[in-house]
C-alpha positions as CSV (number, residue, x, y, z in Angstrom):
1,M,21.8,32.2,2.5
2,T,18.8,30.2,4.4
3,R,16.8,28.1,2.3
4,M,13.2,28.4,3.8
5,K,11.8,25.3,5.6
6,T,9.1,24.0,3.9
7,G,6.9,21.0,4.8
8,I,4.8,19.4,1.7
9,V,0.9,17.8,2.5
10,G,0.0,15.7,0.1
11,C,1.8,12.7,-0.9
12,G,0.0,11.4,-4.3
13,N,1.3,11.5,-7.6
14,I,2.2,15.1,-8.0
15,S,4.7,15.1,-5.1
16,A,7.5,13.3,-6.1
17,I,7.9,16.1,-9.3
18,Y,8.1,19.0,-6.5
19,L,10.7,16.6,-4.5
20,Q,12.7,16.0,-7.4
21,N,13.0,19.5,-8.1
22,L,12.9,21.1,-5.1
23,A,15.7,19.1,-3.8
24,A,17.8,21.2,-6.1
25,S,16.1,24.5,-4.9
26,E,18.7,27.0,-3.5
27,W,15.6,28.7,-2.0
28,I,13.7,26.2,-0.4
29,E,14.2,22.9,2.0
30,V,11.9,20.7,2.0
31,V,11.8,19.1,5.7
32,A,8.5,17.4,6.6
33,L,5.9,15.4,4.5
34,A,2.3,14.8,5.9
35,D,-0.8,12.8,4.1
36,R,-4.3,11.9,5.4
37,V,-2.8,8.2,4.5
38,P,0.2,8.2,6.9
39,A,2.1,5.2,4.9
40,K,2.5,7.5,1.6
41,A,4.3,10.1,3.5
42,E,6.6,7.6,4.9
43,E,7.4,6.0,1.6
44,R,8.0,9.9,-0.1
45,A,9.9,11.0,2.8
46,A,12.1,7.2,2.5
47,E,12.2,7.6,-1.3
48,F,13.6,11.3,-1.4
49,G,15.8,11.4,2.0
50,I,13.1,13.9,3.8
51,A,13.8,13.6,7.4
52,T,9.9,14.1,8.9
53,A,6.9,12.3,8.1
54,C,4.4,13.5,10.3
55,T,0.1,14.5,10.7
56,M,-0.9,17.9,9.5
57,E,-1.5,18.9,12.6
58,E,2.5,18.5,13.8
59,L,3.6,19.7,10.7
60,M,1.7,23.2,11.3
61,E,2.6,23.1,15.1
62,D,6.2,22.7,13.5
63,E,7.4,26.9,14.1
64,S,10.8,26.5,12.2
65,I,8.5,25.6,9.2
66,Q,7.6,28.9,7.4
67,L,6.1,27.6,4.2
68,I,3.5,25.0,3.5
69,I,3.1,23.1,-0.3
70,N,-0.1,22.1,-0.7
71,L,-0.6,19.0,-3.4
72,T,-4.2,17.8,-1.9
73,I,-7.2,17.2,-4.0
74,P,-9.2,19.7,-4.9
75,A,-11.7,19.9,-2.2
76,S,-9.2,19.9,0.6
77,H,-7.4,23.3,-0.9
78,A,-9.1,25.5,0.9
79,S,-9.0,23.8,4.2
80,V,-5.1,23.3,4.1
81,H,-4.4,26.7,3.0
82,L,-6.8,27.7,5.9
83,A,-4.6,25.6,8.2
84,A,-1.5,27.1,7.2
85,I,-2.5,30.6,7.2
86,E,-3.5,30.1,10.7
87,A,-0.4,28.4,11.7
88,G,1.5,31.5,10.5
89,K,3.0,30.1,7.2
90,H,3.4,31.3,3.9
91,V,1.3,28.7,1.3
92,Y,1.5,27.6,-2.2
93,G,-0.5,25.2,-3.7
94,E,-2.0,23.3,-6.1
95,K,-4.6,24.7,-8.6
96,P,-7.2,25.7,-7.9
97,L,-6.9,28.0,-5.5
98,A,-10.1,26.5,-3.7
99,V,-13.0,25.2,-5.0
100,S,-15.6,28.0,-4.4
101,L,-14.8,31.7,-4.7
102,E,-15.8,32.6,-1.2
103,D,-13.4,30.3,0.1
104,A,-10.3,31.7,-2.3
105,R,-11.6,35.1,-0.8
106,L,-11.4,34.1,2.5
107,I,-8.1,32.6,2.1
108,L,-6.5,35.8,0.4
109,D,-8.1,38.1,3.1
110,E,-6.8,35.9,5.9
111,A,-3.1,35.8,4.6
112,A,-3.6,39.5,3.8
113,K,-4.1,40.2,8.1
114,R,-1.6,38.5,8.8
115,N,1.0,39.6,6.3
116,L,1.5,36.2,4.4
117,T,2.0,35.4,1.1
118,V,-0.4,32.7,-1.2
119,G,0.8,31.5,-4.5
120,C,-0.5,29.0,-6.5
121,A,-0.1,26.6,-9.3
122,P,0.0,26.5,-12.5
123,D,3.6,27.8,-13.2
124,T,4.4,26.6,-16.7
125,F,3.7,30.1,-18.2
126,L,6.8,31.0,-16.4
127,G,8.6,28.2,-19.1
128,A,10.2,29.1,-22.2
129,G,6.8,28.4,-24.2
130,V,4.6,31.0,-22.5
131,S,7.6,33.6,-22.0
132,T,9.1,33.1,-25.6
133,A,5.8,34.3,-27.0
134,R,4.9,36.9,-24.2
135,R,8.4,38.4,-25.3
136,A,7.2,38.2,-29.2
137,I,3.8,40.3,-28.2
138,E,5.8,43.1,-26.4
139,E,7.9,43.1,-29.1
140,G,4.9,43.7,-31.5
141,L,5.8,40.6,-34.0
142,I,2.5,40.8,-34.4
143,G,1.0,43.8,-34.1
144,R,-2.0,44.6,-32.1
145,P,-3.0,41.2,-30.7
146,V,-7.1,41.2,-31.8
147,A,-8.3,37.5,-31.1
148,G,-6.9,33.9,-29.8
149,T,-8.5,30.4,-29.9
150,A,-7.8,27.8,-26.7
151,F,-8.2,24.1,-27.2
152,M,-8.0,21.1,-24.7
153,L,-10.4,18.1,-25.9
154,G,-9.3,14.7,-24.8
155,G,-11.4,11.6,-23.1
156,G,-10.7,12.0,-19.7
157,P,-8.5,10.8,-17.0
158,E,-10.2,7.4,-16.0
159,G,-8.4,5.2,-18.5
160,W,-4.9,5.7,-16.9
161,H,-5.4,7.4,-13.5
162,T,-6.3,4.7,-10.7
163,D,-8.5,7.1,-9.0
164,P,-9.8,9.3,-10.9
165,E,-13.5,9.8,-9.0
166,F,-12.4,13.5,-7.9
167,F,-11.7,15.0,-11.6
168,Y,-15.5,14.1,-12.2
169,A,-16.9,16.0,-8.6
170,Y,-18.2,19.7,-8.4
171,G,-14.5,20.9,-8.3
172,G,-13.3,19.0,-10.9
173,G,-13.6,18.4,-14.9
174,P,-11.6,19.8,-17.8
175,M,-12.5,23.1,-17.0
176,F,-10.8,23.1,-13.3
177,D,-8.5,20.5,-14.1
178,M,-7.0,21.7,-17.5
179,G,-8.3,25.4,-17.5
180,P,-5.6,26.6,-15.1
181,Y,-3.0,26.1,-17.6
182,Y,-4.6,28.1,-20.2
183,L,-6.2,30.9,-18.7
184,S,-3.4,31.8,-16.6
185,A,-1.0,31.5,-20.2
186,L,-3.7,33.8,-21.4
187,V,-3.9,36.0,-18.8
188,N,-0.2,37.1,-18.8
189,L,-0.1,37.3,-22.6
190,L,-3.1,39.5,-23.1
191,G,-4.0,40.6,-19.6
192,P,-7.1,40.4,-17.7
193,I,-11.0,39.2,-18.3
194,Q,-13.3,41.1,-18.8
195,R,-16.5,39.2,-19.6
196,I,-17.4,35.3,-20.2
197,S,-20.0,33.1,-22.3
198,S,-20.5,30.0,-22.8
199,S,-22.1,26.3,-23.6
200,T,-21.1,23.3,-20.7
201,G,-22.7,19.8,-20.8
202,I,-22.0,16.4,-19.9
203,Q,-21.9,14.3,-23.2
204,I,-20.6,11.6,-21.7
205,P,-22.1,10.9,-18.6
206,D,-21.0,6.8,-18.6
207,R,-17.4,6.6,-17.1
208,V,-15.2,3.9,-16.1
209,I,-12.3,3.4,-14.2
210,G,-10.0,1.6,-16.3
211,S,-6.6,0.8,-14.3
212,G,-5.7,0.2,-10.9
213,P,-7.5,-1.5,-8.0
214,K,-10.6,0.0,-8.7
215,A,-11.1,-1.2,-12.4
216,G,-14.3,-1.2,-13.4
217,T,-15.8,0.6,-10.8
218,P,-18.5,3.1,-12.3
219,I,-17.9,6.7,-12.5
220,S,-20.6,9.5,-11.0
221,V,-20.1,12.3,-13.4
222,Q,-21.4,15.4,-11.4
223,T,-19.4,18.0,-13.0
224,P,-19.4,19.7,-17.1
225,T,-17.2,17.3,-19.2
226,H,-17.7,19.9,-22.3
227,L,-17.2,23.7,-22.3
228,A,-17.3,26.0,-25.1
229,G,-17.1,29.4,-24.8
230,T,-16.1,32.8,-25.5
231,L,-13.9,35.4,-23.5
232,D,-13.6,39.3,-24.1
233,F,-10.5,40.5,-22.2
234,A,-10.6,43.7,-21.2
235,G,-7.7,44.9,-23.6
236,G,-10.2,44.5,-26.3
237,P,-9.0,40.3,-27.3
238,I,-11.8,37.6,-28.2
239,V,-10.7,34.2,-27.1
240,T,-12.5,31.3,-28.2
241,M,-12.0,28.2,-26.0
242,I,-13.0,24.6,-25.6
243,M,-12.0,22.4,-22.4
244,S,-13.1,18.7,-23.0
245,F,-13.2,15.4,-21.6
246,D,-15.4,14.5,-24.4
247,V,-13.0,13.9,-27.3
248,R,-12.6,10.2,-27.8
249,G,-10.9,10.4,-31.2
250,A,-8.9,12.6,-33.1
251,T,-8.5,16.6,-33.1
252,E,-6.3,18.4,-35.3
253,L,-7.3,22.0,-33.3
254,P,-4.0,23.7,-31.9
255,R,-3.2,24.1,-28.2
256,M,-3.1,28.0,-28.4
257,E,-3.0,30.5,-31.0
258,I,-2.9,34.8,-30.5
259,Y,-3.6,36.6,-33.5
260,G,-2.5,39.8,-34.3
261,T,-2.7,42.7,-36.7
262,A,0.5,41.7,-38.3
263,G,0.4,38.1,-37.8
264,T,0.1,34.9,-35.8
265,L,1.6,33.2,-32.7
266,S,1.2,29.2,-32.4
267,L,2.0,28.6,-28.7
268,P,2.6,25.2,-27.5
269,D,0.8,23.0,-25.2
270,P,0.5,25.2,-21.9
271,N,0.7,22.5,-19.6
272,F,4.4,21.9,-20.3
273,F,7.2,24.5,-19.7
274,G,9.0,25.0,-23.2
275,G,7.9,24.1,-27.0
276,D,8.2,25.5,-30.3
277,V,6.3,28.9,-30.8
278,R,5.8,29.3,-33.9
279,L,5.0,33.1,-36.0
280,R,3.4,33.3,-39.2
281,R,3.5,37.0,-40.5
282,A,0.8,38.9,-42.1
283,G,1.5,38.0,-45.8
284,S,3.7,35.1,-45.2
285,E,3.4,31.8,-46.8
286,N,5.9,30.4,-43.8
287,W,5.6,29.6,-40.3
288,E,9.0,30.4,-38.5
289,V,10.4,29.0,-35.3
290,L,11.1,31.6,-32.8
291,P,14.5,31.2,-30.6
292,P,13.8,30.3,-27.2
293,I,14.6,33.0,-25.1
294,F,16.1,30.4,-22.5
295,E,15.4,26.4,-22.5
296,S,12.8,24.6,-20.8
297,A,13.4,20.7,-21.4
298,R,11.9,19.5,-18.5
299,N,8.8,19.1,-16.1
300,E,10.1,22.0,-13.7
301,R,7.0,22.1,-11.5
302,G,8.1,24.2,-9.0
303,L,9.6,27.2,-10.4
304,G,6.0,29.0,-9.0
305,V,6.7,28.3,-5.3
306,E,10.9,29.4,-5.8
307,D,9.6,32.9,-7.2
308,M,7.5,33.3,-4.4
309,V,10.2,33.2,-1.6
310,K,12.6,34.8,-3.9
311,S,10.0,37.4,-4.1
312,I,9.0,37.6,-0.3
313,R,13.1,38.1,0.1
314,E,13.5,40.7,-2.7
315,N,10.1,42.0,-1.3
316,R,8.6,41.7,-5.0
317,R,5.3,40.6,-6.3
318,H,5.5,36.9,-7.5
319,R,4.1,35.7,-10.7
320,A,2.0,32.7,-9.4
321,S,0.1,34.7,-7.2
322,G,-3.1,34.1,-5.1
323,E,-4.5,37.1,-6.7
324,L,-3.9,35.5,-10.3
325,A,-5.2,32.2,-9.5
326,Y,-8.3,33.7,-7.9
327,H,-9.0,35.9,-11.4
328,V,-8.4,32.5,-13.1
329,L,-10.7,30.8,-10.7
330,E,-13.6,33.7,-11.2
331,A,-13.1,32.9,-15.0
332,M,-14.1,29.0,-14.3
333,H,-17.0,29.9,-12.6
334,A,-18.3,32.0,-15.2
335,F,-18.1,29.3,-17.6
336,M,-20.6,27.4,-15.5
337,H,-22.9,30.5,-14.6
338,S,-22.8,31.8,-18.4
339,S,-24.6,28.2,-19.1
340,A,-26.8,27.7,-16.4
341,E,-27.9,31.1,-16.5
342,S,-27.8,32.1,-20.3
343,R,-25.9,35.3,-20.3
344,H,-23.1,36.8,-20.0
345,I,-20.8,37.1,-16.8
346,T,-18.8,40.1,-15.8
347,L,-16.0,39.1,-13.3
348,D,-15.8,41.2,-10.8
349,S,-12.0,40.8,-10.0
350,S,-9.2,41.8,-12.6
351,Y,-5.4,41.4,-12.8
352,K,-2.4,43.5,-13.1
353,V,-0.2,41.4,-14.8
354,P,3.6,41.7,-13.4
355,A,6.5,43.2,-15.4
356,A,7.8,40.3,-17.7
357,R,11.2,38.3,-16.0
358,H,12.7,37.1,-19.4
359,D,15.1,34.9,-17.4
360,S,15.4,31.1,-16.2
361,L,14.5,29.9,-12.8
362,K,16.5,27.1,-12.4
363,L,15.2,24.6,-9.6
């Protein structure tokens, strides 16, 4: 089997784990790196033994490269995706698919015209945590799912991230940064979202970078930093969701729970691949830890793009897809619009969840 030659655009923090994991892939061979700061590409290339560090334009012109992995900041996702598609390459990117729905739709439409495949992180729902929970639901261990909760509450990344301004720009904030992990997991567990109602706000507008060369620099907050809402799923479940960068103290709220007619599932943090899935059956006073259907003991980012390449070769739907990412992006925008317009927002898109593949993808 010939591995698909791949180029990566964007050599920041997240690129290291992709390069580390994909080095062991039987399906993908990373052959070139590009970054708007050439020294970053050169540094990563030397670190991981990649032969070529070049400009993005040179990478796109290389006809041997069939796949682009886009690890740039959100504001650049659409332009890099479209450049890759125009160059005739498949593309997989970090979340979100794009900042605007219009750009995201254009990406999918242009790829479809050229018979190219689009994938998008997160791929953490392919790990043992969400996969084990999905099988528990499919086997009826909690009966019919009727409701759920999803909470991500923290103080924001400016304390540790050396270049955090983009987290507080349009297309950032806790919803666009962390929401994709929770929403992708929920859709894979409960099916497509039908409508959303929410309240959003900038509860702590004064932010300062806490580390690195920009330490002490004020941050201009341009996007909601606390979002609370209700998601109605097409299949019936109603989920309460809070995403916040405005909680600086402790919290005892769970990450995610799914409530059914016969019990409750407690899920681990969907930002990670593994973790315990706990079940409490109706009438029981005790929680039981479900045996994982496979092991996910580390950061396995890259599973989604490997699954995408396998799907291209096997002519099947992949799971961390552009279509899923579009549905999640529309849901995130619905949070914004619902609060601003004081009404429920019904989503135009839907998503047919692929059949479960309860096997561990190994990089």
